[in-house]
C-alpha positions, 0 to 999 in steps of 0.5 A: 821490773827495775824497782823489784830487781833494785829491791832484791839486789839491796836485800841480797847485798845486805844480807851478803855483808852480813853473813860473814859478820856477828855481834860479839856481845849477847843479847837475850833471844825473843821467846817467839823465835821459830828461826835461828843462824849462827854463821862462823866469819872467822872460818868463812872469811878465809874462804872468800876470794874477795878479788873475784867477788868485787868485780863480779858484784859490780857488773851485776849491780851496774845500771847497764841501760845507762852504762853507770858504774856500780854505787859501790866499788869494794865490797870487801870495805862495807865497815863490816867486820867480816871475820867475826860470828854472826845471829840471825833470827826469825819470828812470827805471829798472826800479823807480824814476821820478821828477820833480824841480823845483828852484827859487828861493825869495824868502821861505822864511818865506812859502814855508814858510807855504804849504807848511804849508797844503797838507801832510798834517793833523798831519805835522811838518817834517823838519829835517836838517843843511842843509835842511828837507823835508816829504812833501805826499803819499805820493810827494811830497816838497818841500825847502827850505833859504835861497832854494832848494827841490826838489820831488819826485814819486817812484813806486817798483815793485819790480823784476820779474826774469825773462821774463813768458813763463816765467810763462805757461809755468807756467800752461801747465803747471799748467792741464794738470795741473788738467785732468787732475784735473777729468777724474778728478774726472768720472770719479768723479762719474759713477761715484756718480750713481746713487748716493742723495744724502745729506740736506742737513745745514746744520752741515757746510754751515757748516763748509764756509763757515767753512773758505772764511773761513779761506782767504780771511783767510790768502790776504790778498786783497781778498775782504772783500765775498765774506767778508760774503757768506758770513757772511750765508749762515751766518747764514741757515743757522743760522736756516732750516737751508737756502738761500732757495728760487728762485722760478720763473714758471709755465710757459706755451705762449704766445709772447712776441710782439715779444721777444727773451726765451724763454718759461719764463724764470727769474726772480730772487727777491725780495731777502731780507729784511735781518731774516733776516741782522741777527737777531744782531749780524753778524762783524767784517769782516775787517781783516788784508787792510787790515793786510797793504796798509798795512804794504806802503804803509809799506815802500814809503813808507820806500823812496820817502822814502829816495830822496827824501833821497838826492836832497835830500842830494846837491842841498843838499850841492853847489855848487848847479850845474846843467848838462845836456849839449850835446845836451839844448841843441841846439836851446834858443831862449833867447827861447822861454817854455818848452824841452823835451827827451825822449829818446824812445828811452830812454823806449820801450827802458828805460820802455814795452818795458823788460819785453817778451819780446825774441822780439817786438823792440818795443824794437829797432824802435821804440827805434831810431826814436826814438832821437833828440834832440827838442826843443820850444820853446814860445811864448806870444805876444800873438796866437798860441801857437807850438810848435817842434819839433826831431827829430834822429836820434842815428845820422847816417846814419838822420838823413840818409836820413830827411832825404832823404825830406823833400826831394820835389818839388812839385806845384801842381796838388794845391796848387790844391785849397785853398780858404779856405772849407775846414775844414782841409787836409794837404799832403805833398811827399816823396820817396817813392822815399826811403821804402825807404832809410829803412826799410832803415837803420831795420830793420837792426841791430834783430834779435838778433845771433844772428840779424843775419846773416838780417835783413841777407840778408832786407834785400838780398832786398827790395832785389832783389824790389822795383822801388823806381823802379816803386813811386815811379812809382806814388805819388811821395810827393805827396798832399793831404787837403782837409776842405771841409766837414761836411754833415747827413744824415739817416739811419734807425736801428732802436731798440727800445721795450719794453711794461710786460711787458718785450716788445721792439719794433723802431722805425724812427727818424731822426736827423741826423748830420754826414758829411764832404765831403772830397777825396783826391788824390796824384800818379802817374807811371803813370795806366794802372796806377790805371785798370787798377785802376779797370777790375777794380773794375768788372768784376769780379762781386763787386766790380762790385755796388758799382763802376760807371763813368760817363764818366771817373769811377768810383763806388762806392756802398754800398747796405746802409750808405746810413745811414752817413756815407760810403756813396758815393765817386767815383774819376778819374785826370786830368793825373797825379792820382789822386782819391778825393772824396765830390763830382765837383764837388770836383775843379774848381778855383775862384778863390782869394783871397789868403788861399789864394793864400798858403796854396797857396804854403806848401803847395808850398814845404814838405814838409809843412804843414797847416792846421785852422779848428776854428771851422768844424769846431765848426760842422760838429759842431753837431748832436753837442751835445745837452744845455744845458750842451754847447750853452752850452760850444759857444757858448763855443768857437765864439767862441773858438776859433781856427785851427792852422796847421803846416809840416815842413821840414828845418832846421839838420840836424833835422827841423823842424816849427812849429805855430801856434795863432792865438786869436780873443778879447781875452785879454792874450796867449795864455797868459791865452787859455787861462786865459779860455776854461777859466774860462767852460767851469768857470763853465757846468760849475758853474752846471749843478750842482744846488743844495743849497739847499731 
């Protein structure tokens, strides 16, 4: 665990130092990059308060067990040029995945001192013709020369050839053979059931156990624990000439009351004395597995190291020009603090589902959906954090179909349900009829080439069978979900107590839980259809047990689930709107403030928009925080968390989503806001840890 923590800290601080840096020269970007990021160090460096960062970083990196000071006492002076811009990129294929960072040095001497403080103990720096490098960990390498430096995190996995379904077939065949063997063994066993059982021979049993140990050693698997157990059994057999006897409780005819346990239950015997096992010196734990793993890790490290050296040779032998394709920079804003590009299509096709069998064709469908230029611009403003995402499909026809979905009609009746007292809302104004065109386009050409004609025929059949216009009238694409508040509800639940004999007894208890008060509504051009649906629910014998009608409202009530979070719902259709709500009063629009009126305008303007007041949400979840530290953390969050607002629209040939998070404290800016919040929570967690002093 300590090794894992140190490794995590090392990666964090190296990347943290690089997050404000960049190689000012350019290098040709690898063609297989699936992730690319630029960080505007000139802007971010002005927003970092090192007087706060340094004490905090020293605190979390010091060895508290030995009360040592941090190995580095000033993270603002690592030799890295923080006010430069940065390049990050990631590559992946079936065997190698890497994350690379190119950055600029302000003081190479200071930087090498910093590297010496975080590299592995005793690890020497390797010097090449035109650069030096060192492995900070088995998969983390840093190289530098002059004012240029590179970080590479590389993972290697031996490429898998073939289809994993072949392995399943092979296993099935093996199972069939084993089943036949088991049947033969059962037959043979039944034939000798009546034969006289031979006396127990402890010497023969010891031989069997030693054979087992030999097999485990030869298999080179992680069975050291099992080997140790067998060795203990050998020791016991050598001394007692038999296995330990199991003790059973006396049988009784008296029933056990209030218990799920049956009488005459077998009880495990007490542990055998360790003296029985350690009378003589124990065998040494087999080390062949560890040796084998060490050799495998060494070979793996050599492969990873070669990849890192090739990367460094390429970079430091080049003219340091770093260029990227035009598609990657299509939506980059030079004024953003961080710019990110991700090729999700390749990540899906070549990464997540690369080894999946073609029978399921996950990569075909998801790969086509995510075959896009997806970019993010991040801004740490004074009073809020902004994230602007652009999605543009690489196929112009598919992008056109997706854009058409986001051009729906507006509905002011739904917007009237918004109020500034609610916890949050989500509004959708899309063109439901265009969903069919989008889905047809995504499903087209996703099948295997040999089934392409069948796929196209199926698509045409779907278009003929489905009445798209009629379906769109049932739900045109306008909807809203409003979370009004979280209410406290006292519910009853069953717990179990146990007496000194472990007899079980049911106990009825109560507790307060938070249940949502919400309204879900959507527009319809076919009110009669929904009324017929609700009438069927109230008239059908099976459904009528839970559904009833009272005036213009239909009600659902689940008596069996009355202690659940939602045990009652109300339905109604009114003026072209279908309502589903936890309270009848929720559909009555109230007078709205200037704030909620502005929200109404935004909800009618954009295809998708929403808002969540995290502060109100935490107030509603108050009863879910039980312990002292949880209560303190909750109080900190209540004072500091803000509000999230997002909007989505078609813009610049892409689907653009802008998300804003308003901050609520007095931090210098939204970047330091996150630091201040984390710092407070960290101090709470540290204060709750038990002291080691007597």
